[in-house]
N, C-alpha and C positions, 0 to 999 in steps of 0.2 A: 587449543582453547578448553578449557573445562566449563561446559556449561551448566549454569545453575538452574535447580528445579527441572520441570519436566521439560522434554524436548517434543513440541508438537509437530505433527505431521501435517505440513501447510504446503501450499503452492509458493508463498513468499515468506521470507525471513528477514528480520534486522538482528545484527548482533551489535551489542553494546559492550565495550570492556574499558574499565578505569585502569590507567597505568599503574595505580599503586595496589590493584587486587589481581593483575593477571598472574596467571593465565586464565582465571576465573571470568566468565562473560555472562550476560544476560540475554536470552534469546526471545524474540517477540515475533511470533508467527502468525500469519493470517492468510486468507484466501481472497479471491477474486470476489466474493460475495461480501466480504466482512469490511469494516472501516480499518483503515491502517490505524494501528495502535499508536498513542502518543507515547513519548520515552524521554527520559532524561538525557541530555547530551553532555558527556562528561569533559571537562575543561581542566583548568589546573585544580589541584586537590584543595585550595584555598577558595576557589571560585564557586560561586552559587551557580548550579547546573540549570541551564534553561531548559523548559519543556518543548521537545519539537513535535509539532502537528502537522506531519506530512500530508494527511488528507487535506486540511484546510489550505496549505500552501499550494498542493495539486489543482484543487479546485479554482483558487484565485488565479492561477497561471492560465488554466484553461479558459477561465471566462475573460480575462484581459487580453489574451492572445485570440479570443474569438475562434478556437479551434473548431467549435461545432459549425462553422461556415466552411471549413475547409475539409472536413472529414465526411466520408459518403459513408453513412451509417446503415445504409442498405446492403452494403458488401460485407462479406464475412470477414472477422480479423485475421491476420496473419502473424503468428501460426494460429491455427484454429483453436477454439476453446474445446475442452471435454463436452459432451453431448449434454450433460446436465447444467453446465455453466452456459452453454450457447442457448438453452431454453431460457434460463434465468436472464440473460443478458438481452435476448430477443424481446421479452415481456417488458423489462426495464426500458429500452429504447423505444419500443412502441407507447407506453405510458407517457414518456417525456416528448413524444412527437418527433423522435430523430428518425424512426424507421416507419415506412408506410407499405411495403409490400409483403 
């Protein structure tokens, strides 16, 4: 693949490649502290590309499945987060009332 633009140094990445422009691709990077970027989802070249908002989809699934009732947020995640991300996560969970110790 030939990534168009800058290649971000991030924890998570989404790569999108349209068949008519391969091997070129667009890379969307983000970290645990950032919102997942929205991106166009390539279909047939004549089709209108829908915009995918994974953040909203994941939030909706989390809420509908009521994962907040099944996950013990007082436990550290596996695998563990980097120290600065762990502090950020702890603060966020406490503000949301999901962690109390």
